[in-house]
N, CA, C and O atoms as a Tinker XYZ file with bonds, in Angstrom:
   384  protein
     1  N      0.838000   -1.189000    0.000000    73     2
     2  CA     0.000000    0.000000    0.000000    64     1     3
     3  C      0.879000    1.249000    0.000000    63     2     4     5
     4  O      1.899000    1.330000    0.685000    81     3
     5  N      0.445000    2.192000   -0.782000    73     3     6
     6  CA     1.146000    3.467000   -0.880000    64     5     7
     7  C      0.322000    4.543000   -0.171000    63     6     8     9
     8  O     -0.909000    4.536000   -0.195000    81     7
     9  N      1.046000    5.462000    0.455000    73     7    10
    10  CA     0.374000    6.579000    1.108000    64     9    11
    11  C      0.504000    7.809000    0.223000    63    10    12    13
    12  O      1.583000    8.117000   -0.284000    81    11
    13  N     -0.592000    8.493000    0.050000    73    11    14
    14  CA    -0.617000    9.706000   -0.754000    64    13    15
    15  C     -1.169000   10.826000    0.104000    63    14    16    17
    16  O     -2.127000   10.638000    0.855000    81    15
    17  N     -0.543000   12.012000   -0.018000    73    15    18
    18  CA    -1.005000   13.186000    0.723000    64    17    19
    19  C     -1.776000   14.069000   -0.254000    63    18    20    21
    20  O     -1.265000   14.427000   -1.315000    81    19
    21  N     -2.983000   14.409000    0.107000    73    19    22
    22  CA    -3.817000   15.272000   -0.728000    64    21    23
    23  C     -3.209000   16.674000   -0.744000    63    22    24    25
    24  O     -2.937000   17.234000    0.318000    81    23
    25  N     -2.992000   17.250000   -1.927000    73    23    26
    26  CA    -2.378000   18.573000   -1.987000    64    25    27
    27  C     -3.298000   19.690000   -1.486000    63    26    28    29
    28  O     -2.819000   20.767000   -1.132000    81    27
    29  N     -4.612000   19.447000   -1.453000    73    27    30
    30  CA    -5.539000   20.482000   -1.005000    64    29    31
    31  C     -5.763000   20.441000    0.497000    63    30    32    33
    32  O     -5.594000   21.441000    1.195000    81    31
    33  N     -6.148000   19.266000    0.982000    73    31    34
    34  CA    -6.500000   19.190000    2.405000    64    33    35
    35  C     -5.366000   18.657000    3.274000    63    34    36    37
    36  O     -5.480000   18.673000    4.500000    81    35
    37  N     -4.293000   18.194000    2.681000    73    35    38
    38  CA    -3.103000   17.679000    3.362000    64    37    39
    39  C     -3.373000   16.408000    4.163000    63    38    40    41
    40  O     -2.576000   16.051000    5.031000    81    39
    41  N     -4.476000   15.720000    3.892000    73    39    42
    42  CA    -4.767000   14.450000    4.566000    64    41    43
    43  C     -4.024000   13.325000    3.856000    63    42    44    45
    44  O     -3.825000   13.359000    2.641000    81    43
    45  N     -3.629000   12.355000    4.616000    73    43    46
    46  CA    -2.946000   11.198000    4.069000    64    45    47
    47  C     -3.970000   10.082000    3.887000    63    46    48    49
    48  O     -4.809000    9.840000    4.754000    81    47
    49  N     -3.883000    9.413000    2.749000    73    47    50
    50  CA    -4.749000    8.250000    2.550000    64    49    51
    51  C     -3.945000    7.166000    1.856000    63    50    52    53
    52  O     -2.949000    7.435000    1.185000    81    51
    53  N     -4.397000    5.944000    2.033000    73    51    54
    54  CA    -3.676000    4.798000    1.490000    64    53    55
    55  C     -4.357000    4.333000    0.207000    63    54    56    57
    56  O     -5.580000    4.348000    0.070000    81    55
    57  N     -3.507000    3.923000   -0.717000    73    55    58
    58  CA    -4.001000    3.451000   -1.998000    64    57    59
    59  C     -3.274000    2.145000   -2.320000    63    58    60    61
    60  O     -2.061000    2.036000   -2.141000    81    59
    61  N     -4.041000    1.149000   -2.801000    73    59    62
    62  CA    -3.381000   -0.103000   -3.191000    64    61    63
    63  C     -2.614000    0.102000   -4.502000    63    62    64    65
    64  O     -2.696000    1.171000   -5.107000    81    63
    65  N     -1.880000   -0.905000   -4.937000    73    63    66
    66  CA    -1.037000   -0.792000   -6.133000    64    65    67
    67  C     -1.845000   -0.441000   -7.380000    63    66    68    69
    68  O     -1.395000    0.371000   -8.188000    81    67
    69  N     -3.010000   -1.025000   -7.551000    73    67    70
    70  CA    -3.839000   -0.761000   -8.735000    64    69    71
    71  C     -4.326000    0.691000   -8.726000    63    70    72    73
    72  O     -4.296000    1.363000   -9.757000    81    71
    73  N     -4.769000    1.170000   -7.571000    73    71    74
    74  CA    -5.222000    2.556000   -7.448000    64    73    75
    75  C     -4.086000    3.528000   -7.677000    63    74    76    77
    76  O     -4.255000    4.552000   -8.338000    81    75
    77  N     -2.918000    3.200000   -7.124000    73    75    78
    78  CA    -1.751000    4.060000   -7.307000    64    77    79
    79  C     -1.365000    4.115000   -8.794000    63    78    80    81
    80  O     -1.065000    5.185000   -9.322000    81    79
    81  N     -1.377000    2.966000   -9.453000    73    79    82
    82  CA    -1.044000    2.914000  -10.877000    64    81    83
    83  C     -2.041000    3.729000  -11.690000    63    82    84    85
    84  O     -1.664000    4.399000  -12.651000    81    83
    85  N     -3.318000    3.671000  -11.304000    73    83    86
    86  CA    -4.340000    4.430000  -12.009000    64    85    87
    87  C     -4.128000    5.934000  -11.837000    63    86    88    89
    88  O     -4.228000    6.687000  -12.806000    81    87
    89  N     -3.838000    6.374000  -10.623000    73    87    90
    90  CA    -3.576000    7.798000  -10.373000    64    89    91
    91  C     -2.329000    8.247000  -11.137000    63    90    92    93
    92  O     -2.310000    9.312000  -11.753000    81    91
    93  N     -1.298000    7.417000  -11.084000    73    91    94
    94  CA    -0.057000    7.747000  -11.791000    64    93    95
    95  C     -0.311000    7.876000  -13.291000    63    94    96    97
    96  O      0.207000    8.794000  -13.927000    81    95
    97  N     -1.091000    6.979000  -13.856000    73    95    98
    98  CA    -1.426000    7.010000  -15.282000    64    97    99
    99  C     -2.189000    8.291000  -15.624000    63    98   100   101
   100  O     -1.933000    8.910000  -16.657000    81    99
   101  N     -3.120000    8.686000  -14.761000    73    99   102
   102  CA    -3.893000    9.906000  -15.020000    64   101   103
   103  C     -2.977000   11.130000  -15.060000    63   102   104   105
   104  O     -3.095000   11.982000  -15.941000    81   103
   105  N     -2.068000   11.200000  -14.097000    73   103   106
   106  CA    -1.137000   12.331000  -14.035000    64   105   107
   107  C     -0.223000   12.318000  -15.260000    63   106   108   109
   108  O     -0.009000   13.348000  -15.899000    81   107
   109  N      0.312000   11.142000  -15.576000    73   107   110
   110  CA     1.216000   11.022000  -16.725000    64   109   111
   111  C      0.492000   11.380000  -18.025000    63   110   112   113
   112  O      1.044000   12.096000  -18.861000    81   111
   113  N     -0.733000   10.890000  -18.200000    73   111   114
   114  CA    -1.508000   11.198000  -19.402000    64   113   115
   115  C     -1.802000   12.695000  -19.510000    63   114   116   117
   116  O     -1.742000   13.272000  -20.596000    81   115
   117  N     -2.119000   13.314000  -18.379000    73   115   118
   118  CA    -2.404000   14.750000  -18.374000    64   117   119
   119  C     -1.157000   15.539000  -18.779000    63   118   120   121
   120  O     -1.237000   16.466000  -19.586000    81   119
   121  N     -0.015000   15.169000  -18.219000    73   119   122
   122  CA     1.231000   15.857000  -18.555000    64   121   123
   123  C      1.586000   15.636000  -20.025000    63   122   124   125
   124  O      2.060000   16.546000  -20.706000    81   123
   125  N      1.349000   14.420000  -20.499000    73   123   126
   126  CA     1.635000   14.106000  -21.896000    64   125   127
   127  C      0.768000   14.965000  -22.819000    63   126   128   129
   128  O      1.266000   15.507000  -23.805000    81   127
   129  N     -0.503000   15.090000  -22.511000    73   127   130
   130  CA    -1.411000   15.898000  -23.325000    64   129   131
   131  C     -0.973000   17.364000  -23.342000    63   130   132   133
   132  O     -0.979000   17.998000  -24.397000    81   131
   133  N     -0.596000   17.903000  -22.184000    73   131   134
   134  CA    -0.134000   19.296000  -22.126000    64   133   135
   135  C      1.118000   19.493000  -22.982000    63   134   136   137
   136  O      1.215000   20.456000  -23.742000    81   135
   137  N      2.074000   18.570000  -22.849000    73   135   138
   138  CA     3.317000   18.670000  -23.606000    64   137   139
   139  C      3.036000   18.540000  -25.105000    63   138   140   141
   140  O      3.630000   19.254000  -25.913000    81   139
   141  N      2.153000   17.651000  -25.467000    73   139   142
   142  CA     1.792000   17.470000  -26.871000    64   141   143
   143  C      1.153000   18.744000  -27.440000    63   142   144   145
   144  O      1.489000   19.164000  -28.547000    81   143
   145  N      0.248000   19.346000  -26.697000    73   143   146
   146  CA    -0.380000   20.596000  -27.143000    64   145   147
   147  C      0.646000   21.708000  -27.299000    63   146   148   149
   148  O      0.600000   22.469000  -28.265000    81   147
   149  N      1.582000   21.803000  -26.338000    73   147   150
   150  CA     2.632000   22.824000  -26.424000    64   149   151
   151  C      3.498000   22.624000  -27.661000    63   150   152   153
   152  O      3.798000   23.579000  -28.376000    81   151
   153  N      3.896000   21.386000  -27.910000    73   151   154
   154  CA     4.756000   21.109000  -29.060000    64   153   155
   155  C      4.018000   21.340000  -30.372000    63   154   156   157
   156  O      4.606000   21.824000  -31.340000    81   155
   157  N      2.743000   20.999000  -30.408000    73   155   158
   158  CA     1.956000   21.265000  -31.618000    64   157   159
   159  C      1.832000   22.765000  -31.871000    63   158   160   161
   160  O      1.909000   23.213000  -33.016000    81   159
   161  N      1.642000   23.536000  -30.812000    73   159   162
   162  CA     1.546000   24.991000  -30.963000    64   161   163
   163  C      2.875000   25.561000  -31.469000    63   162   164   165
   164  O      2.883000   26.430000  -32.341000    81   163
   165  N      3.982000   25.082000  -30.933000    73   163   166
   166  CA     5.305000   25.534000  -31.372000    64   165   167
   167  C      5.535000   25.155000  -32.834000    63   166   168   169
   168  O      6.039000   25.961000  -33.617000    81   167
   169  N      5.167000   23.933000  -33.198000    73   167   170
   170  CA     5.339000   23.480000  -34.582000    64   169   171
   171  C      4.496000   24.323000  -35.529000    63   170   172   173
   172  O      4.942000   24.648000  -36.630000    81   171
   173  N      3.291000   24.677000  -35.119000    73   171   174
   174  CA     2.415000   25.512000  -35.950000    64   173   175
   175  C      3.027000   26.896000  -36.152000    63   174   176   177
   176  O      2.990000   27.440000  -37.256000    81   175
   177  N      3.592000   27.466000  -35.081000    73   175   178
   178  CA     4.230000   28.786000  -35.188000    64   177   179
   179  C      5.445000   28.718000  -36.106000    63   178   180   181
   180  O      5.665000   29.616000  -36.918000    81   179
   181  N      6.237000   27.645000  -35.975000    73   179   182
   182  CA     7.415000   27.494000  -36.829000    64   181   183
   183  C      7.006000   27.338000  -38.291000    63   182   184   185
   184  O      7.651000   27.887000  -39.184000    81   183
   185  N      5.931000   26.586000  -38.528000    73   183   186
   186  CA     5.441000   26.401000  -39.894000    64   185   187
   187  C      4.992000   27.744000  -40.478000    63   186   188   189
   188  O      5.316000   28.068000  -41.621000    81   187
   189  N      4.242000   28.524000  -39.686000    73   187   190
   190  CA     3.776000   29.831000  -40.149000    64   189   191
   191  C      4.959000   30.756000  -40.462000    63   190   192   193
   192  O      4.952000   31.476000  -41.460000    81   191
   193  N      5.963000   30.720000  -39.599000    73   191   194
   194  CA     7.156000   31.551000  -39.834000    64   193   195
   195  C      7.868000   31.123000  -41.111000    63   194   196   197
   196  O      8.301000   31.970000  -41.893000    81   195
   197  N      7.991000   29.822000  -41.327000    73   195   198
   198  CA     8.661000   29.315000  -42.525000    64   197   199
   199  C      7.888000   29.707000  -43.777000    63   198   200   201
   200  O      8.487000   30.081000  -44.785000    81   199
   201  N      6.573000   29.626000  -43.718000    73   199   202
   202  CA     5.751000   30.001000  -44.871000    64   201   203
   203  C      5.907000   31.488000  -45.169000    63   202   204   205
   204  O      6.072000   31.873000  -46.326000    81   203
   205  N      5.856000   32.324000  -44.137000    73   203   206
   206  CA     6.017000   33.766000  -44.334000    64   205   207
   207  C      7.405000   34.092000  -44.892000    63   206   208   209
   208  O      7.541000   34.958000  -45.757000    81   207
   209  N      8.426000   33.402000  -44.402000    73   207   210
   210  CA     9.784000   33.614000  -44.885000    64   209   211
   211  C      9.887000   33.264000  -46.366000    63   210   212   213
   212  O     10.467000   34.020000  -47.146000    81   211
   213  N      9.334000   32.135000  -46.751000    73   211   214
   214  CA     9.377000   31.716000  -48.151000    64   213   215
   215  C      8.561000   32.655000  -49.038000    63   214   216   217
   216  O      8.965000   32.956000  -50.161000    81   215
   217  N      7.424000   33.115000  -48.542000    73   215   218
   218  CA     6.630000   34.084000  -49.309000    64   217   219
   219  C      7.432000   35.356000  -49.557000    63   218   220   221
   220  O      7.410000   35.909000  -50.656000    81   219
   221  N      8.138000   35.812000  -48.533000    73   219   222
   222  CA     8.957000   37.015000  -48.677000    64   221   223
   223  C     10.081000   36.779000  -49.679000    63   222   224   225
   224  O     10.381000   37.654000  -50.491000    81   223
   225  N     10.704000   35.601000  -49.628000    73   223   226
   226  CA    11.765000   35.278000  -50.584000    64   225   227
   227  C     11.236000   35.253000  -52.010000    63   226   228   229
   228  O     11.866000   35.781000  -52.926000    81   227
   229  N     10.081000   34.638000  -52.190000    73   227   230
   230  CA     9.491000   34.552000  -53.526000    64   229   231
   231  C      9.131000   35.943000  -54.036000    63   230   232   233
   232  O      9.368000   36.260000  -55.202000    81   231
   233  N      8.563000   36.764000  -53.171000    73   231   234
   234  CA     8.188000   38.124000  -53.566000    64   233   235
   235  C      9.430000   38.921000  -53.966000    63   234   236   237
   236  O      9.435000   39.608000  -54.987000    81   235
   237  N     10.471000   38.823000  -53.161000    73   235   238
   238  CA    11.712000   39.535000  -53.447000    64   237   239
   239  C     12.312000   39.051000  -54.768000    63   238   240   241
   240  O     12.743000   39.853000  -55.596000    81   239
   241  N     12.332000   37.753000  -54.947000    73   239   242
   242  CA    12.867000   37.168000  -56.172000    64   241   243
   243  C     12.058000   37.618000  -57.379000    63   242   244   245
   244  O     12.625000   37.946000  -58.421000    81   243
   245  N     10.756000   37.635000  -57.246000    73   243   246
   246  CA     9.881000   38.079000  -58.346000    64   245   247
   247  C     10.125000   39.545000  -58.670000    63   246   248   249
   248  O     10.171000   39.918000  -59.842000    81   247
   249  N     10.280000   40.375000  -57.657000    73   247   250
   250  CA    10.525000   41.797000  -57.887000    64   249   251
   251  C     11.857000   42.012000  -58.598000    63   250   252   253
   252  O     11.961000   42.867000  -59.478000    81   251
   253  N     12.874000   41.241000  -58.221000    73   251   254
   254  CA    14.165000   41.342000  -58.894000    64   253   255
   255  C     14.033000   40.937000  -60.364000    63   254   256   257
   256  O     14.585000   41.586000  -61.253000    81   255
   257  N     13.298000   39.860000  -60.599000    73   255   258
   258  CA    13.111000   39.374000  -61.961000    64   257   259
   259  C     12.348000   40.405000  -62.806000    63   258   260   261
   260  O     12.687000   40.637000  -63.966000    81   259
   261  N     11.333000   41.010000  -62.221000    73   259   262
   262  CA    10.570000   42.042000  -62.932000    64   261   263
   263  C     11.470000   43.239000  -63.244000    63   262   264   265
   264  O     11.413000   43.791000  -64.343000    81   263
   265  N     12.293000   43.637000  -62.285000    73   263   266
   266  CA    13.206000   44.762000  -62.511000    64   265   267
   267  C     14.177000   44.439000  -63.647000    63   266   268   269
   268  O     14.456000   45.290000  -64.491000    81   267
   269  N     14.689000   43.206000  -63.664000    73   267   270
   270  CA    15.607000   42.811000  -64.744000    64   269   271
   271  C     14.900000   42.817000  -66.093000    63   270   272   273
   272  O     15.468000   43.271000  -67.086000    81   271
   273  N     13.695000   42.330000  -66.140000    73   271   274
   274  CA    12.935000   42.308000  -67.398000    64   273   275
   275  C     12.619000   43.731000  -67.859000    63   274   276   277
   276  O     12.681000   44.020000  -69.053000    81   275
   277  N     12.283000   44.617000  -66.924000    73   275   278
   278  CA    12.037000   46.024000  -67.273000    64   277   279
   279  C     13.293000   46.666000  -67.858000    63   278   280   281
   280  O     13.218000   47.432000  -68.819000    81   279
   281  N     14.442000   46.348000  -67.272000    73   279   282
   282  CA    15.709000   46.891000  -67.757000    64   281   283
   283  C     15.982000   46.379000  -69.177000    63   282   284   285
   284  O     16.372000   47.142000  -70.060000    81   283
   285  N     15.769000   45.070000  -69.380000    73   283   286
   286  CA    15.974000   44.496000  -70.717000    64   285   287
   287  C     15.028000   45.135000  -71.728000    63   286   288   289
   288  O     15.428000   45.442000  -72.852000    81   287
   289  N     13.796000   45.330000  -71.334000    73   287   290
   290  CA    12.802000   45.943000  -72.216000    64   289   291
   291  C     13.218000   47.365000  -72.590000    63   290   292   293
   292  O     13.115000   47.763000  -73.750000    81   291
   293  N     13.685000   48.121000  -71.609000    73   291   294
   294  CA    14.144000   49.495000  -71.886000    64   293   295
   295  C     15.322000   49.490000  -72.842000    63   294   296   297
   296  O     15.378000   50.303000  -73.765000    81   295
   297  N     16.270000   48.573000  -72.627000    73   295   298
   298  CA    17.439000   48.484000  -73.509000    64   297   299
   299  C     17.014000   48.124000  -74.934000    63   298   300   301
   300  O     17.525000   48.692000  -75.899000    81   299
   301  N     16.082000   47.183000  -75.064000    73   299   302
   302  CA    15.609000   46.797000  -76.392000    64   301   303
   303  C     14.862000   47.939000  -77.075000    63   302   304   305
   304  O     14.962000   48.123000  -78.288000    81   303
   305  N     14.116000   48.700000  -76.283000    73   303   306
   306  CA    13.379000   49.839000  -76.849000    64   305   307
   307  C     14.358000   50.887000  -77.365000    63   306   308   309
   308  O     14.171000   51.427000  -78.455000    81   307
   309  N     15.398000   51.177000  -76.593000    73   307   310
   310  CA    16.406000   52.150000  -77.017000    64   309   311
   311  C     17.091000   51.648000  -78.286000    63   310   312   313
   312  O     17.301000   52.413000  -79.227000    81   311
   313  N     17.437000   50.370000  -78.308000    73   311   314
   314  CA    18.102000   49.794000  -79.481000    64   313   315
   315  C     17.180000   49.865000  -80.703000    63   314   316   317
   316  O     17.616000   50.213000  -81.800000    81   315
   317  N     15.904000   49.532000  -80.500000    73   315   318
   318  CA    14.924000   49.577000  -81.585000    64   317   319
   319  C     14.770000   51.003000  -82.101000    63   318   320   321
   320  O     14.731000   51.225000  -83.311000    81   319
   321  N     14.684000   51.969000  -81.189000    73   319   322
   322  CA    14.554000   53.377000  -81.587000    64   321   323
   323  C     15.787000   53.828000  -82.370000    63   322   324   325
   324  O     15.676000   54.577000  -83.340000    81   323
   325  N     16.946000   53.371000  -81.946000    73   323   326
   326  CA    18.193000   53.735000  -82.624000    64   325   327
   327  C     18.211000   53.163000  -84.039000    63   326   328   329
   328  O     18.549000   53.860000  -84.996000    81   327
   329  N     17.845000   51.890000  -84.163000    73   327   330
   330  CA    17.822000   51.249000  -85.481000    64   329   331
   331  C     16.805000   51.948000  -86.378000    63   330   332   333
   332  O     17.083000   52.196000  -87.551000    81   331
   333  N     15.631000   52.269000  -85.838000    73   331   334
   334  CA    14.604000   52.956000  -86.621000    64   333   335
   335  C     15.081000   54.338000  -87.066000    63   334   336   337
   336  O     14.846000   54.741000  -88.205000    81   335
   337  N     15.742000   55.054000  -86.181000    73   335   338
   338  CA    16.263000   56.382000  -86.521000    64   337   339
   339  C     17.310000   56.281000  -87.615000    63   338   340   341
   340  O     17.348000   57.120000  -88.515000    81   339
   341  N     18.168000   55.257000  -87.549000    73   339   342
   342  CA    19.192000   55.063000  -88.579000    64   341   343
   343  C     18.546000   54.761000  -89.931000    63   342   344   345
   344  O     18.969000   55.296000  -90.956000    81   343
   345  N     17.537000   53.915000  -89.934000    73   343   346
   346  CA    16.852000   53.575000  -91.191000    64   345   347
   347  C     16.152000   54.802000  -91.777000    63   346   348   349
   348  O     16.179000   55.024000  -92.988000    81   347
   349  N     15.530000   55.588000  -90.911000    73   347   350
   350  CA    14.877000   56.805000  -91.387000    64   349   351
   351  C     15.902000   57.789000  -91.935000    63   350   352   353
   352  O     15.642000   58.475000  -92.924000    81   351
   353  N     17.059000   57.859000  -91.298000    73   351   354
   354  CA    18.122000   58.759000  -91.759000    64   353   355
   355  C     18.633000   58.310000  -93.121000    63   354   356   357
   356  O     18.922000   59.135000  -93.988000    81   355
   357  N     18.743000   56.987000  -93.304000    73   355   358
   358  CA    19.222000   56.470000  -94.571000    64   357   359
   359  C     18.193000   56.741000  -95.679000    63   358   360   361
   360  O     18.564000   57.099000  -96.796000    81   359
   361  N     16.933000   56.573000  -95.374000    73   359   362
   362  CA    15.891000   56.846000  -96.366000    64   361   363
   363  C     15.859000   58.322000  -96.729000    63   362   364   365
   364  O     15.688000   58.690000  -97.892000    81   363
   365  N     16.026000   59.158000  -95.716000    73   363   366
   366  CA    16.004000   60.599000  -95.943000    64   365   367
   367  C     17.178000   61.054000  -96.788000    63   366   368   369
   368  O     17.010000   61.941000  -97.625000    81   367
   369  N     18.351000   60.489000  -96.606000    73   367   370
   370  CA    19.526000   60.909000  -97.359000    64   369   371
   371  C     19.496000   60.315000  -98.763000    63   370   372   373
   372  O     20.160000   60.845000  -99.653000    81   371
   373  N     18.769000   59.260000  -98.991000    73   371   374
   374  CA    18.679000   58.643000 -100.310000    64   373   375
   375  C     17.757000   59.414000 -101.243000    63   374   376   377
   376  O     17.904000   59.293000 -102.459000    81   375
   377  N     16.818000   60.196000 -100.735000    73   375   378
   378  CA    15.877000   60.959000 -101.567000    64   377   379
   379  C     16.507000   62.209000 -102.143000    63   378   380   381
   380  O     15.997000   62.711000 -103.144000    81   379
   381  N     17.549000   62.734000 -101.600000    73   379   382
   382  CA    18.130000   63.999000 -102.071000    64   381   383
   383  C     18.861000   63.875000 -103.328000    63   382   384
   384  O     19.396000   64.863000 -103.831000    81   383
């Protein structure tokens, strides 16, 4: 027989092995559930942080790519305008 002291009333009572095992299991299960909930909450926060981090990386990468494409487009437009101006100049000088 095991003696257990009640944490509220401080009375001592005796419990046989089966009762003690049952109380121990209840306490262990309760602690396990609390720890499991805590770890799940932490995992959820880490997942959310990872998703936000990746979203930011993708957004940044996309913005860089758009900036590069805009630069290429501007360069091609300048080149096209230059070629067109040269062709117009050649046509204009050929008519005289």
